[in-house]
N, C-alpha and C positions, 0 to 999 in steps of 0.2 A: 436443642437437637442438632447434631452435626450434619452439615450438608455437603455432599460431594457433587461432581458434575452431573451425576444421574438425577439428583434431586433438582438441579437447576435447569434441566433440559426443558421443562415445561414453562418455566418462568423467564428464562434468559435466551431462548432460541429465537433471537431477533433477526437472524439472517436466513436466507432461503435454504431449502434442502439442496445440497450440493453433492456431486459425485466424488468418491475417493475418501480415503481416511488420512488425516493429517496429524495424528497423534501417535508418538512412539508407544509401543506396548510395554507391558510390565517385563521385568527381567526374563530373558530367554525367548521372548516372542520374536518370530520372524527371523531367527538365526539358527544355524545348526549347532550341534553339541560342541563342535570345535571352535565356535565363535566366528563364523564367517569364512568365505572362500576368497581365493586370491583374485586379483584383477582390479586395476585402478580405472576409474571412470574419467573420461575426458569431456569437459563441459565448456560450452561457449555461452557466456552471458553477454547481455546487451549494453548495460550501463556501467561504465568504468567507475571505480570507487571515487567518491567525492571527498571523503575525509578518512582515508586509510581504513575503511570498514568500521568506522565508529558507529555504534548503535544509535547515536543521536542525530544521524543524518539519514538520507535516503538509502545509505548502504545497509541499513538494518535488515532489510528484506533478504540480502545476500546471506546473512548469518542464519536466517530462518530457512531459506531455500536449501542451503547446504548442510543443515542440521549441525551447526557449529555451536550455537548458544540457545538457551531456553529461558523462559520466564517462569513465574510461579505457576501459571496456568498455560493451557494451549487451547486451540479450537478443534472440536471434533468435526465429523463430516457434516453435521447439521448446523454448524455455526454456534454451538453451545460451548460453554466453558468446560474444560476437561482437566484433570490433574496433569501436572508436569513436575516441577520441583516441589510444589505443594501437593501432598497426597489427598488432602481434604481441607475444607474450610467451613466456617460458621459465621453467619451474620448476627452480631450481638445486638445491634440497633441500626437505625437508618444510616448512620455515619461511621460505624465501626464494624470491622471484620477481623476474625482471627484465622490464621493459616498454619496448618501443621505440615512441617517439612518431611520429605522422605530422606532416607540415607543416600547421599550422593556425594561425589567429589568433583572438584574442578580439575581441568586438564593439567594443571601444574601440581596436582597431588594433594592440595589442601582440601579440607572438608567443607561442604556447604553447611553453614550454620545460620541461625537467625541473625547474628551480627553481620555476617557477610551479605545477607539479603538486605538488611537495613542500610548497609554501606552502599550497595548498588543502587537502591531506590533513592537514597539521599543525593547521590551524584546525579542521577537522572533529573531530579527535581531542581537541582542547582545549575543544570547545564544552560549555557547561553549559545544560541537560542534554545529555548525549551523544546523538547520533543513534541511533535504534533499531538500525540496521544494525551499529553498533559496540558493542552492549551485551555481546557475548560474545567480543570480540577486541580486541587492541591492535595498531595498525599503526605501523610505523616506516618512513618513506620517506626515501630518499637519492638525490640526483642524481649519477649516475656520470659523465655528460657532458651536453651540451646536449640530447640526444635520448633518453637512457636513464635510467630510474628503477628503483631496486631497492627493493622493499617486503618488509619482514620482519614476521613475527608471533611473539609469544612462544611460542605452541603451534602445532602443525601446523594449517593451515586449508586443507583440500583444495578448497574452493570459493571461494577468494579472487577469481578472475576474475568469478565471479557476484556476489560481494559488491560489487565495485567498479562494477558496473552500477547500483547503487542511486542513485535521484535525490538522495538525501541526500549522496552523495559526488561531486556535480557539481563539475567543475573550473572555477573562476571566476578572473578576472584579479585581480591584487593590489589594484586599486582597490575591489574588492567588500568587503574586510575592514577594518572600522573598529577603532580602538583600544579602543572600549568593548565589543567582542565581537560587535556586530551585523554582519550580512552582507546585502548588497544585490545581487541579480542584475540590477538595472536597468542595461542596457548593458554588462554584464560577462561574459556567457556566451559560448559558442562555437557555439550552435545556429543553426538556419535563421531564427529570428525573434528580433529584438532588442526588449526592452521599452523603450519610449520614455517612457511615462508610466504611473504607478500612482496611482489616485485612491482613497485610503483602502482600504476594504473593498468597494467597489462596482464599480469599473471599471479596466481597463487597456488601453493601446494598444500594439500591437506592429507593427513594420515588418519587412519581409523584410531579412535580412542577406545582402547580395550577396557577401560574402567567405567564405561557408561552404564548407568543404573538400569537402562532398559534393554540390555543385551548388546552383543557385538554386531556391528554392521556386516553384511555379506560382502560389500566392496572393501578392498584393503586401503583405498584412498581415493582422492579426487584431484585432478589437475585442471585448474580453471584458467581459461583464457578469456579476456574481455575483448569482444569484437563489436565495436559500435555500429559498423555498417551491416545492415541486415542481409544484403545479398552475399556479403563475405561470410556471414554466419551460415547461411544456407549452403554455400559452396563448400565450406569446411565439413559440413555433415555429408554432403554428396561424395566428397573426395575421400571420406573415411578418416579425416584428421581429428574429428571429434565424435563422441558417441551421442551427445545430447546438445542440441542448439535451441535456445529459447527464442520466442518471438520471431518466428519466421515471417518475413514480409508476405502480404497476400499475393503480391505479384510473383513471388517465388514458390508459394505453397503448392500450386498445381504442377509445378515442375518436379516436385518430390514424388518418390514412389508412394503409392497408397499406404504401404505398410510402415512408412517412416513419418507420415503426416498425421498429426493428431489434433483435431479441432476441439477446443474447449470453450463452452459457454462462459462468458466472463462478466464480472461486475465492473468492468472498465467502461467508462464513458469518455468520449472525445468531445471537447467543447471549444468554443471561442470565448476566452475570458477577456473582458474589457476592463482596463484599469480605471477605476473611478476616482482615485485620489488626486490625480493631476493630469494635465494634458487635455486632449480632445474630449475624452469621455467622462469628464466631470459634468457635462451637459446631458441630462437624461434624454432629451429629444434626439441627440446624436446617437446615444446608445440604442434607442428604439429604432432609429433608422438603420443602424448596423444589424440589429436583430431581424428586421424585416427584409434586409438585403440578402442575408445568407440562407442557403438552402442545404441543409445537411443531407437530405435524401439524395441529392445529386452525387454525393460521394460514395454511396453504398456500392454501386456497381463500377463506377468509373475509377475510383481510387482503391476501394477495399475488395474489389472482385467478388462481391457477394458475402464476404466474411464480416458482415456488420448488419445491424438493423437501424432504421431511422430512429432518431432520438425521440423518446416519449417524455423525457424530463431528465433530471439528474440521475435517476435510477431506472435501469432498463429491465428487460424481461428476465434476466438472471436473478433479479431481486423479486422473487415470486409474489410477495405480498403487496408490492408497490402499486401495481396497475389498478387494483380494486379500491385503493384508498387515495388515489390521486385527487388533488384539490384544484378546482378551476383557478387560474391566475387572473386576478382583477387588479385594477388600479395602476396599470402601466402608463407611462408617459406617452403622449402622442408623438409619433415619429416625424422627424423633419423630412420635408420633401427633398428631392434631388437638388432643386434650385436652392433650397434653404441650406442644405449640407454644403454646397459649393460656396454660398455666401458666408456661412458661419466659419467654415474652415479656412477660407481664403487661400487655398493652396497649401496649407500646413500639412506636412507629411504625417500620415498615420503609420506609426512604427509597428509592423506586424512581425511577431517573433514565433519561431517554433524550433524544434530540435531534430537531429538526425537519427537518434537512437531508435526511434520507431519510423521505419522507412516511409510509411504512408503519410506522415504528418507534413513533410515538405510538399508533397503532391497536393494534399488537402489545402495547404496554405496558398498555393498557386490558384486553385479554383476559387477559394474565398477572396483572394485579392481581386480577381476579375469581377466577382459579385459585388464587392464593396466599391470598386471603381465605377461600376455601372450606377451605383447609388449616389455618386458624386464625391467620394473620398479619393484623395491622392495617397497611394499606398506604396510603402517600401518594405521589403522583407529583410529580416535578419535571421539566418538559419545557421545554427551551430550545434555542437555536441552539448548535451544538457548540462554537464558539470561546468562548462565554460560560461554558462549564462544564468545559473540559478540565483546567484547573488544579485545580479541586475534585475531579474524578475521580481524578487522580493523587495527590491529597492524602488520598484515602480518606474524603471527606465524604459519601459515599452508601453505602447497604448493598447496593444492587444496580443494575445497569445493563443495559438492553436495548441491545445493541451490535452493530454491523455492521462486520465486519473482513475485508479482503482478505488472505487468509492467505499468499499468495505475493507480496505487494507489495514488500517491502523489498529482496529479493535475487533472487527467483525460486526461492530455496531455503527449504524449510519450517523448517529449523533456526533461521534468524534470527528468524522470527516466534515460535517457541516460546521462544527465549532472551529476547527483549525483553519478552514478555507474561507469562511464567510462571516464570522463574528468580528466585531470592531477590533478586538485584541487577539484575533486568531494568528497563530505563529506561521501559518502557510497561506495567508490572505493575499494572494497575488493580485486579486482584483482591487485591493485597497478599499474594500467595502466597509462603510460605517453607516449602518441603518438601524435605528432603535427598534423598529418592528421586527426586523430579522433577528436581532439579538434576543428580543423577548421570546420569539417563537422557538428559537433553538434552546434557550434556557428552559422553557416549559417542557420541551421534549426530553431534555437531559434529566429533569427531576421526576419524570413519570416512570413508575416501576411496573405497571401493568403492561404486558406485551402488546396487546391489541391497541390500547390507548397510546402507547409510545409510538407505535407505527403510524397511527393517525396523526399524531403531533409532528412526526418527522415529515410527513407529506404536506402538512400545513406549513411547516418551515420551508420546504422546497418551493411552495407557491410564493411565499414572501420573497425568497431569494430571486426567483425568476421574475417577479414583479419589477425588480430594480434594473433588469437587463444588464447586470454585471457579468452574467454568464449566459451564453447561448448554447445549449446542448446540440450536438451535431449528429453523432451516431453512437450506438452501443456496439462495441467490438466483440468479435469472436476470435480468441487467441489461437494461434497455430504453433504447436510445439513440435520440433523435429527430434525424433528418437530413432537411433539405429536399430535394426532388426535383432541384433544380438544383445540388446539391453532389456531387462525386465524390471518391473517394479517402480517405474518413474511415476511420481504423483502428478496427476492432471488437476490442478487446483484452480477453480474459478476465481479465487481471491489472489492468486499469484504469490502466495506466501510460502508455499511448499513445493519441493521438486524432488529431493533425494532423501530417503529415510533408511531404516534398518534393512529393508528388503530390496533396495535398488542394487542391481548387480549385472555384470556381464554373464551371459549364459555359458 
């Protein structure tokens, strides 16, 4: 029996009920008979491109936010898998699924075929480093005919349709993939908007793609400016230089007019990540001392201006099922005393990193530095723009990082986040954590197909991770998006994967 997203709603709705709709409609939805109205949207984004908008980097979410590229599936407002380039799918057995493609074309005019889908997924699987969404699974894709793709996994993957909704698994035309391994989405996606020009890390121009299968966008194009400084983004909105400014700093939020300030419950958690692979925090007692020293609740009002909640764990109140299933953390190491910290570290500097793209993080780092120094650590900060430090973070060149992470970003399923960030071979394991109990707990959650049991196992894995003190949750953020009053249809997405769709336009 063929299964579509409607059939999967009950079995794969592993994320909380969230406001807004993040899936483009069927042809003709949301657009007028003439295929959209005039008017280009001016958008200020926070994090400049790391790899020229490659889907295999953190840039992938830009392709999703701006409706440039799509995967086989998307996420609906409930976090369930919904049709995108695949109009339907069927699970043949625990490790095999078939996907039926809709009629669609790439922005370079070539058709979307089963072979082009296989080509895109093969390139994602072969990418170095591998996209986070594939850190815990190996995919094998095969074209059955022109419109049917079979995807197999080595082990059962109950949430494969959710996984395929990841922006990192966007399906691009063959022209996107260069022999040297680089990938370019410029003019090669299938979405509402086609990138026509990318100017370094500062600007991009997008035009409406009139051949989109889901109907023509109401906006004629998008002009993107990357502004890493949050105050500058807010000022650009206030001055009328941009129509949409993402991630307004909390210090600036109350300075905006009520009609332009939009608060969004977020699945974003800010934490202190301690690098366990080398340096000071290979010692569990020192990690425990750091955990006891820091107090995230002190940041809620002083740094976030009330636009945050004290951390409950890795998953906050926007993940509605987490609180009732939370598992008590046991087995933590005994914390070193202040005297022991001073004796053990012998003045060795604790290298504390954070980045400027989220204005609150440097302020939070200063508060945490004071808390850690009170506990006996000698702390030095390194604060830069994120793209300048990502390679060093992954290489373990810092002892600690004040980090903001959208926990349901990659697939809408929490397991993918846990696997990429905390398993021994996780591709985004900034903590350098290698713990067999953590690995087993995450593996057990990944293999569970029953929704309730999977959620319970996710929370058991959370407890195992927190036991190691490799990460100390601080606050759960509330994101503030700035939108000019003459703009309609902006998506307020708690997962921060969507921003502009077919209906977003100037009045």
